[in-house]
KEPAVEX-819655 format. One record per residue (C-alpha): residue in one letter; residue number from 1; x, y, z. Coordinates in steps of 0.2 Angstrom, whole numbers. Each point is the difference from the previous one (the first is absolute). Example, Ala and Ser with C-alpha at 12.3 -4.5 7.8 and 13.67 -1.06 7.14 Angstrom:
REM KEPAVEX-819655
{site 'A'; 1; {62; -22; 39}},
{site 'S'; 2; {6; 17; -3}},
//
This chain:
REM KEPAVEX-819655
{site 'X'; 1; {-101; 97; -98}},
{site 'X'; 2; {-17; -2; 5}},
{site 'X'; 3; {-6; -10; 16}},
{site 'X'; 4; {-7; -13; -11}},
{site 'X'; 5; {16; -2; -9}},
{site 'X'; 6; {10; -1; 16}},
{site 'X'; 7; {-12; -13; 6}},
{site 'X'; 8; {5; -10; -15}},
{site 'X'; 9; {18; 0; 4}},
{site 'X'; 10; {9; -16; 7}},
{site 'X'; 11; {19; 0; 5}},
{site 'X'; 12; {8; -2; -17}},
{site 'X'; 13; {-11; 14; -9}},
{site 'X'; 14; {4; 11; 15}},
{site 'X'; 15; {18; -4; -3}},
{site 'X'; 16; {-1; 5; -17}},
{site 'X'; 17; {-11; 15; 4}},
{site 'X'; 18; {14; 6; 13}},
{site 'X'; 19; {14; -2; -12}},
{site 'X'; 20; {-9; 10; -14}},
{site 'X'; 21; {-6; 14; 11}},
{site 'X'; 22; {16; 2; 10}},
{site 'X'; 23; {11; 0; -16}},
{site 'X'; 24; {-11; 9; -13}},
{site 'X'; 25; {-12; 11; 10}},
{site 'X'; 26; {10; 4; 16}},
{site 'X'; 27; {18; 0; -9}},
{site 'X'; 28; {10; -11; 13}},
{site 'X'; 29; {14; -8; -9}},
{site 'X'; 30; {0; -18; 7}},
{site 'X'; 31; {-17; -8; -3}},
{site 'X'; 32; {7; -16; -3}},
{site 'X'; 33; {10; 0; 16}},
{site 'X'; 34; {-18; 4; 9}},
{site 'X'; 35; {-7; -14; -10}},
{site 'X'; 36; {13; -11; 7}},
{site 'X'; 37; {-1; 4; 17}},
{site 'X'; 38; {-18; 0; 1}},
{site 'X'; 39; {-1; -18; -7}},
{site 'X'; 40; {14; -6; 11}},
{site 'X'; 41; {-9; 7; 16}},
{site 'X'; 42; {-17; -8; -6}},
{site 'X'; 43; {9; -16; -3}},
{site 'X'; 44; {7; 1; 18}},
{site 'X'; 45; {-16; 5; 8}},
{site 'X'; 46; {-10; -14; -10}},
{site 'X'; 47; {12; -14; 6}},
{site 'X'; 48; {2; 6; 18}},
{site 'X'; 49; {-19; 2; 2}},
{site 'X'; 50; {-2; -18; -8}},
{site 'X'; 51; {13; -7; 12}},
{site 'X'; 52; {-7; 9; 16}},
{site 'X'; 53; {-18; -3; -4}},
{site 'X'; 54; {1; -18; -5}},
{site 'X'; 55; {15; -7; 11}},
{site 'X'; 56; {4; 11; 15}},
{site 'X'; 57; {-16; 10; 5}},
{site 'X'; 58; {-10; -17; 2}},
{site 'X'; 59; {14; -5; 13}},
{site 'X'; 60; {-1; 16; 10}},
{site 'X'; 61; {16; 8; -8}},
{site 'X'; 62; {2; 15; -10}},
{site 'X'; 63; {12; 2; -14}},
{site 'X'; 64; {13; 10; 11}},
{site 'X'; 65; {0; -13; 14}},
{site 'X'; 66; {2; -14; -13}},
{site 'X'; 67; {15; 10; -8}},
{site 'X'; 68; {8; 3; 17}},
{site 'X'; 69; {-2; -19; 6}},
{site 'X'; 70; {6; -5; -18}},
{site 'X'; 71; {15; 10; 3}},
{site 'X'; 72; {5; -6; 17}},
{site 'X'; 73; {-3; -19; -5}},
{site 'X'; 74; {12; 2; -15}},
{site 'X'; 75; {14; 10; 9}},
{site 'X'; 76; {-2; -6; 16}},
{site 'X'; 77; {2; 10; 16}},
{site 'X'; 78; {2; 18; -6}},
{site 'X'; 79; {1; 18; 8}},
{site 'X'; 80; {-16; 10; -4}},
{site 'X'; 81; {8; 12; -11}},
{site 'X'; 82; {8; -14; -11}},
{site 'X'; 83; {-18; -8; 0}},
{site 'X'; 84; {-7; 17; -7}},
{site 'X'; 85; {13; 3; -13}},
{site 'X'; 86; {-2; -18; -6}},
{site 'X'; 87; {-18; -1; 0}},
{site 'X'; 88; {-2; 18; -9}},
{site 'X'; 89; {-9; 6; 16}},
{site 'X'; 90; {3; 15; 12}},
{site 'X'; 91; {8; -2; 17}},
{site 'X'; 92; {-17; 6; 8}},
{site 'X'; 93; {-10; -12; -10}},
{site 'X'; 94; {11; -14; 6}},
{site 'X'; 95; {-1; 5; 18}},
{site 'X'; 96; {-18; 2; 0}},
{site 'X'; 97; {-3; -17; -9}},
{site 'X'; 98; {13; -8; 12}},
{site 'X'; 99; {-10; 5; 15}},
{site 'X'; 100; {-16; -8; -7}},
{site 'X'; 101; {10; -16; -6}},
{site 'X'; 102; {9; -2; 17}},
{site 'X'; 103; {-17; 1; 8}},
{site 'X'; 104; {-7; -14; -10}},
{site 'X'; 105; {14; -11; 3}},
{site 'X'; 106; {8; -1; -17}},
{site 'X'; 107; {15; 11; 1}},
{site 'X'; 108; {12; 1; 15}},
{site 'X'; 109; {10; 16; 4}},
{site 'X'; 110; {16; -2; 11}},
{site 'X'; 111; {15; 11; 4}},
{site 'X'; 112; {13; 2; -14}},
{site 'X'; 113; {18; -5; 3}},
{site 'X'; 114; {9; 16; -4}},
{site 'X'; 115; {-9; 11; 13}},
{site 'X'; 116; {-14; 3; 12}},
{site 'X'; 117; {-10; 10; -12}},
{site 'X'; 118; {0; -12; -14}},
{site 'X'; 119; {-12; -13; -4}},
{site 'X'; 120; {-1; -17; -10}},
{site 'X'; 121; {-17; -6; -8}},
{site 'X'; 122; {-3; -19; -4}},
{site 'X'; 123; {-14; -10; -2}},
{site 'X'; 124; {-7; -11; 14}},
{site 'X'; 125; {-3; -19; -3}},
{site 'X'; 126; {-18; 5; -4}},
{site 'X'; 127; {6; 13; -12}},
{site 'X'; 128; {11; -12; -9}},
{site 'X'; 129; {-15; -12; -1}},
{site 'X'; 130; {-12; 13; -7}},
{site 'X'; 131; {13; 6; -13}},
{site 'X'; 132; {2; -18; -6}},
{site 'X'; 133; {-18; -2; -2}},
{site 'X'; 134; {-4; 16; -7}},
{site 'X'; 135; {14; 1; -13}},
{site 'X'; 136; {-4; -16; -8}},
{site 'X'; 137; {-17; 8; -4}},
{site 'X'; 138; {8; 16; -5}},
{site 'X'; 139; {13; -7; -11}},
{site 'X'; 140; {-14; -9; -9}},
{site 'X'; 141; {-8; 16; -3}},
{site 'X'; 142; {16; 8; -6}},
{site 'X'; 143; {2; -14; -13}},
{site 'X'; 144; {-18; 2; -6}},
{site 'X'; 145; {4; 19; -3}},
{site 'X'; 146; {17; -3; -8}},
{site 'X'; 147; {-7; -13; -11}},
{site 'X'; 148; {-8; 14; -12}},
{site 'X'; 149; {18; 1; -5}},
{site 'X'; 150; {12; -12; -8}},
{site 'X'; 151; {16; -4; 8}},
{site 'X'; 152; {10; 12; -11}},
{site 'X'; 153; {-14; 14; 2}},
{site 'X'; 154; {2; -3; 19}},
{site 'X'; 155; {20; 2; -1}},
{site 'X'; 156; {-2; 15; -12}},
{site 'X'; 157; {-13; 8; 12}},
{site 'X'; 158; {13; -3; 15}},
{site 'X'; 159; {14; 7; -9}},
{site 'X'; 160; {-10; 15; -5}},
{site 'X'; 161; {-7; 4; 17}},
{site 'X'; 162; {18; -2; 8}},
{site 'X'; 163; {7; 12; -13}},
{site 'X'; 164; {-13; 12; 4}},
{site 'X'; 165; {3; -1; 19}},
{site 'X'; 166; {18; 1; -3}},
{site 'X'; 167; {-2; 15; -11}},
{site 'X'; 168; {-9; 9; 14}},
{site 'X'; 169; {17; 4; 8}},
{site 'X'; 170; {5; 11; -15}},
{site 'X'; 171; {-13; 13; 5}},
{site 'X'; 172; {0; -1; 19}},
{site 'X'; 173; {-16; -9; 3}},
{site 'X'; 174; {-6; -2; 17}},
{site 'X'; 175; {-4; -17; 9}},
{site 'X'; 176; {-7; -5; 16}},
{site 'X'; 177; {12; -3; 15}},
//
């Protein structure tokens, strides 16, 4: 493929090229699986970037900080390892974010009940107020994204994504914890 032809590629023509070359030219046996996962990853990246750049960055928060605060807001006080598991983040990422968020006064870290080494994370009053304000805007943006699909299509996509995630256990997929 020439440099000029490469310059003309957009995401969709790139995906078609990848599927064709990987299957026909390079001989890989599952080009549709590649197409599916490349498209899924792109969709996730596009939505995440939009939410972060339109809603969270202007408020001084990263996507990761929002996810951590959202998890604590929803489940209430929780141990860092539980917050990591529920938010899909590593424990190291949670630990680093918690230090920053505690310093900003939106997350509180206290000793857990079970032993002297455990900790509980909770939102401060300021953190809860921030989440109420930001989630109202965030949820409106989510609704705008979801509106591209009918209610039935949304339910079907959810069903298929849940099936994809549930099937990952069949081949020992790794997850963050």
